[in-house]
C-alpha positions, 0 to 999 in steps of 0.5 A: 506339074513340076515333076512332069515338066522336070522330067520332060526338060530331061527328055523323058516323056511325061504327062501331068494328070489332074482334075478339071477343078484345077485347070486354072491353077495348072495353067498358072503353075505351067506358066511360072515353070516356063511352060505355058504351052504345057497341057495336063490331061484333065479328069473329072473332079472329085478324086479323093472321096471316090470308090475304087471303081469310080477312080478306075472309071476315070482312069480308063477314060483318060488312058488313051489320051495319056498313052497317046501323048507319052508315045507320040510327042517328043519331050521338050 
């Protein structure tokens, strides 16, 4: 969250990615960083115990949304 918000403040498009498990925490962090409107892309939880193939499927499922956000939304 911190890095993505910092990059956007510099005019560099950025997207934070987290698992659904951290949705509430991401919202709190974004608010504390002055960006309550900041909306990460959320993927299915968990990540750490997944196989390479499982991680690739999660990344593939989120890829279109991430690319769309990076290419269509101006940085704030």
